[in-house]
C-alpha positions in Angstrom: 174.7 63.6 -28.1 171.9 65.8 -29.1 172.0 67.7 -25.8 176.0 68.5 -26.4 176.1 69.8 -30.0 172.8 72.2 -28.8 174.8 73.2 -25.9 178.0 73.9 -27.9 176.1 76.7 -30.3 174.7 78.4 -27.4 178.1 78.1 -25.6 179.3 79.7 -29.3 176.8 82.2 -29.9 176.9 83.4 -25.9 180.4 84.6 -26.8 178.5 87.7 -28.9 177.2 88.9 -25.5 181.0 90.6 -24.9 180.0 93.9 -22.7 183.5 95.3 -24.3 181.9 95.4 -27.9 178.4 96.8 -28.1 178.3 96.2 -31.9 178.8 92.6 -31.1 176.1 92.5 -28.8 173.3 93.7 -30.9 173.2 90.8 -33.3 172.1 89.1 -30.2 170.2 85.4 -30.3 169.4 85.5 -34.0 171.7 83.0 -36.2 171.1 83.4 -40.2 171.6 80.7 -42.2 175.1 80.6 -43.3 176.7 82.6 -40.2 178.2 79.6 -38.6 181.5 79.2 -41.6 183.1 76.4 -39.9 181.6 73.5 -37.9 184.1 70.9 -36.8 181.7 69.9 -33.8 180.8 66.4 -34.7 184.7 65.5 -34.2 185.2 67.3 -31.2 182.4 65.8 -29.1 183.6 62.5 -30.3 186.8 63.4 -27.7 184.4 63.4 -25.1 184.6 59.3 -25.5 187.8 59.4 -24.3 189.5 59.5 -21.1 190.5 62.4 -19.5 189.6 65.9 -17.8 188.1 68.3 -20.1 189.3 71.7 -19.8 187.9 75.1 -20.9 189.2 78.3 -21.4 186.8 81.2 -20.8 186.2 84.5 -22.4 183.6 86.6 -21.0 181.2 86.5 -18.0 177.1 87.0 -18.0 175.3 85.4 -20.6 178.6 84.2 -21.8 179.6 82.3 -19.0 176.9 81.0 -18.0 176.3 79.0 -21.4 179.7 77.5 -20.3 178.4 76.5 -16.9 175.3 75.1 -18.0 177.6 72.8 -21.0 180.1 71.9 -17.9 176.9 70.6 -16.2 176.1 68.8 -19.3 179.9 67.3 -19.3 179.8 66.1 -15.5 176.9 63.7 -16.5 179.5 61.3 -16.8 180.8 60.6 -13.0 183.9 60.2 -13.5 184.2 63.1 -15.6 186.4 66.4 -14.2 186.1 69.5 -15.8 188.3 72.3 -15.6 187.5 75.8 -15.9 190.1 78.5 -16.7 189.8 82.2 -15.9 192.0 85.6 -15.6 193.4 86.5 -12.3 191.7 89.9 -13.0 189.7 91.6 -16.5 191.5 92.6 -18.9 188.3 93.8 -21.0 185.2 95.0 -19.0 183.4 91.8 -19.0 186.5 89.2 -18.6 185.4 86.1 -16.6 187.1 85.7 -13.0 186.7 83.4 -10.4 184.0 85.7 -8.5 181.8 85.4 -11.5 181.8 81.6 -11.6 181.0 82.1 -7.9 178.2 84.2 -8.3 176.1 82.5 -11.6 176.4 79.2 -9.7 174.6 81.2 -6.5 172.3 82.5 -8.9 170.9 79.5 -10.6 171.0 77.8 -7.1 168.7 80.3 -5.5 166.1 79.4 -7.3 165.6 82.8 -8.9 166.1 82.1 -12.4 163.4 79.3 -12.3 163.4 75.1 -11.2 165.5 74.1 -14.0 168.5 76.6 -13.5 168.1 75.7 -9.3 168.7 71.8 -10.2 172.2 72.9 -12.7 173.0 75.3 -10.1 172.7 72.4 -7.3 174.3 70.4 -9.4 177.3 72.7 -10.0 178.1 73.2 -6.8 177.9 69.6 -6.0 180.5 69.1 -8.5 182.7 72.3 -7.1 182.9 71.0 -3.3 183.5 67.3 -4.7 186.4 68.4 -6.6 185.2 67.4 -9.9 184.6 70.9 -11.5 188.0 72.5 -10.5 187.7 76.9 -11.3 191.7 77.7 -11.5 192.5 81.3 -11.9 196.3 82.2 -14.0 198.1 85.5 -15.1 198.8 83.6 -18.3 195.3 84.4 -19.9 195.9 87.6 -19.3 198.9 88.2 -21.0 199.7 88.7 -24.8 201.7 85.5 -25.1 201.3 83.2 -28.3 199.6 79.6 -26.4 202.7 78.4 -28.0 204.3 80.1 -25.0 202.1 78.6 -22.2 204.3 77.9 -19.0 205.1 74.4 -18.8 202.6 73.6 -16.0 199.5 73.7 -19.1 201.9 72.0 -21.2 201.6 69.0 -18.7 198.3 69.2 -17.7 196.8 69.8 -20.8 198.7 66.6 -22.5 196.3 64.5 -20.5 193.6 66.3 -22.0 190.6 64.1 -23.4 190.1 68.4 -25.0 190.7 71.5 -24.1 187.6 74.1 -25.3 189.1 77.8 -26.2 186.7 80.6 -25.7 186.5 83.4 -27.2 188.2 85.9 -29.9 190.8 87.2 -28.4 192.3 83.5 -27.2 191.6 82.3 -31.0 194.2 85.4 -31.3 196.6 84.3 -29.5 196.2 80.4 -31.2 197.2 82.3 -34.1 200.2 84.2 -32.7 197.8 87.1 -33.7 199.0 86.9 -37.6 197.1 87.3 -40.6 197.3 83.7 -41.9 195.8 82.9 -45.5 192.4 82.4 -44.6 192.4 78.5 -46.3 195.6 77.4 -43.8 194.7 74.1 -42.2 193.7 75.5 -38.6 195.4 71.7 -37.0 198.4 72.3 -39.0 198.7 76.1 -37.2 197.8 74.1 -34.2 200.6 71.1 -34.2 202.4 73.0 -31.4 199.1 72.3 -29.3 199.4 68.8 -26.8 196.0 67.8 -26.6 193.0 67.9 -29.0 191.6 71.3 -28.9 188.3 73.1 -30.2 188.0 76.2 -30.4 184.7 78.6 -30.5 184.5 81.7 -31.4 182.7 84.9 -32.4 184.7 87.0 -35.0 185.6 90.4 -33.9 189.1 90.4 -35.7 190.8 90.0 -38.7 193.0 86.6 -38.2 191.2 83.5 -39.1 192.5 80.1 -40.7 190.7 76.7 -41.6 188.6 78.2 -44.1 186.9 76.6 -47.3 188.4 77.9 -50.4 186.7 80.8 -52.1 185.1 81.3 -48.4 186.1 84.4 -47.5 186.6 85.8 -51.1 183.0 85.3 -51.3 182.0 87.0 -47.9 184.7 90.4 -49.0 182.0 91.0 -51.7 178.8 90.6 -49.4 180.3 92.3 -46.2 183.4 94.1 -45.8 183.4 93.8 -42.5 182.7 90.2 -41.4 185.7 89.5 -40.1 185.4 92.0 -37.4 181.6 92.5 -36.5 180.7 89.9 -34.8 177.8 87.8 -37.0 179.5 84.8 -37.9 181.4 82.2 -35.6 183.5 79.1 -35.9 183.6 76.0 -34.3 187.6 74.4 -35.4 188.9 71.3 -33.9 192.2 70.2 -34.1 192.9 66.5 -33.0 
């Protein structure tokens, strides 16, 4: 549990490494006190005890996707577990993850050029891919601007049996909310009531829409950082059962 929790945090803050948004990358790996505004990771990790596949809807390639793959490797430690990684058909922004990015990173890991630990991780991921325990599926829906509640029926059917769906990044978060400016204290679970499975969103803030904050948090942040919603410094891990 400690390993998975640590990896989940790396996956969250890896979302800062966005080649289409230099101001966010400037924050790097330094995480200050108070940067994590909501942490529902215990509830999300509890879902890993349930049967069913784990789906990860990717965002950016590079450092962020590398962190995603290390989390996926840990999730695959359960022999019966299947992980499905969803990527775009083509980049919409500069660094959006696509299928060749996944193969390139796994090959880099397994080459040994990045160290023995990553070599073992790469081989583990390669074995899982070849056995079908890890699947990588591109879809044009992830390139669209449609809200998540308009997802194709095949996704609704697939996600319905999932143990957990992990949604990465700011653009996907905006789609979860219909890219609307809800009151910040609106319940995340209530807004996501339409989603057919347990879901956790991992996002560093790069745009205005946000829900699920404790009462008074948004107002307090407004007084200390006028750009807290968009500058990528803060992050959230929000869960919907």
